[in-house]
C-alpha positions as a LaTeX table, in Angstrom:
\begin{tabular}{lrrr}
\hline
Residue & $x$ (\AA) & $y$ (\AA) & $z$ (\AA) \\
\hline
Met1 & 17.15 & 19.23 & $-25.96$ \\
Pro2 & 16.65 & 16.74 & $-23.15$ \\
Leu3 & 17.70 & 13.06 & $-23.83$ \\
Ile4 & 14.18 & 11.99 & $-23.03$ \\
Arg5 & 12.88 & 13.90 & $-26.01$ \\
Ile6 & 15.06 & 12.12 & $-28.40$ \\
Leu7 & 14.09 & 8.63 & $-26.93$ \\
Leu8 & 10.25 & 9.63 & $-27.17$ \\
Asp9 & 10.64 & 10.91 & $-30.83$ \\
Asp10 & 11.87 & 7.80 & $-32.20$ \\
Pro11 & 8.87 & 5.13 & $-32.03$ \\
Val12 & 11.23 & 2.21 & $-31.46$ \\
Leu13 & 12.94 & 3.56 & $-28.64$ \\
Cys14 & 9.69 & 5.17 & $-27.17$ \\
Ala15 & 8.10 & 1.61 & $-27.11$ \\
Ala16 & 11.06 & 0.10 & $-25.42$ \\
Tyr17 & 11.43 & 2.91 & $-22.97$ \\
Leu18 & 7.76 & 2.53 & $-22.02$ \\
Glu19 & 8.00 & $-1.12$ & $-21.59$ \\
Tyr20 & 10.96 & $-0.83$ & $-19.24$ \\
Met21 & 9.25 & 1.88 & $-17.30$ \\
Ala22 & 6.07 & $-0.53$ & $-16.88$ \\
Asp23 & 8.44 & $-3.29$ & $-15.66$ \\
Phe24 & 10.08 & $-1.03$ & $-13.33$ \\
Ala25 & 6.71 & 0.41 & $-12.02$ \\
Glu26 & 5.27 & $-3.23$ & $-11.81$ \\
Gly27 & 8.33 & $-4.76$ & $-10.28$ \\
Pro28 & 10.53 & $-3.08$ & $-7.41$ \\
Phe29 & 8.27 & 0.08 & $-7.47$ \\
Ser30 & 4.68 & $-1.72$ & $-7.25$ \\
Thr31 & 2.64 & $-0.98$ & $-4.48$ \\
Ala32 & 2.92 & $-4.48$ & $-2.81$ \\
Glu33 & 6.59 & $-4.50$ & $-3.12$ \\
Leu34 & 7.13 & $-0.91$ & $-1.61$ \\
Thr35 & 4.49 & $-1.63$ & 1.10 \\
Ser36 & 6.47 & $-4.70$ & 2.14 \\
Arg37 & 9.91 & $-2.87$ & 2.23 \\
Leu38 & 8.39 & 0.06 & 4.06 \\
Glu39 & 7.08 & $-2.34$ & 6.70 \\
Asp40 & 10.37 & $-4.10$ & 7.05 \\
Ala41 & 12.06 & $-0.53$ & 7.64 \\
His42 & 9.23 & 0.29 & 10.02 \\
Glu43 & 9.76 & $-2.84$ & 12.19 \\
Leu44 & 13.65 & $-1.99$ & 12.27 \\
Ile45 & 13.22 & 1.55 & 13.40 \\
Glu46 & 10.08 & 1.51 & 15.57 \\
Pro47 & 11.96 & 0.59 & 18.77 \\
Phe48 & 14.05 & 3.72 & 18.46 \\
Cys49 & 11.11 & 6.17 & 17.84 \\
Gly50 & 9.92 & 7.65 & 20.83 \\
Gly51 & 5.87 & 8.02 & 21.62 \\
\hline
\end{tabular}
């Protein structure tokens, strides 16, 4: 049985898991944050890309 099944079967653990995942998705992996990080990376490597 996968560990995630144990978490999701317990209402308290499931609620905590969903809250952590929402924080994660709205924080470091939000569209705005990822766009900013990708643009920074693009600026760093652009001079080394041909074409």
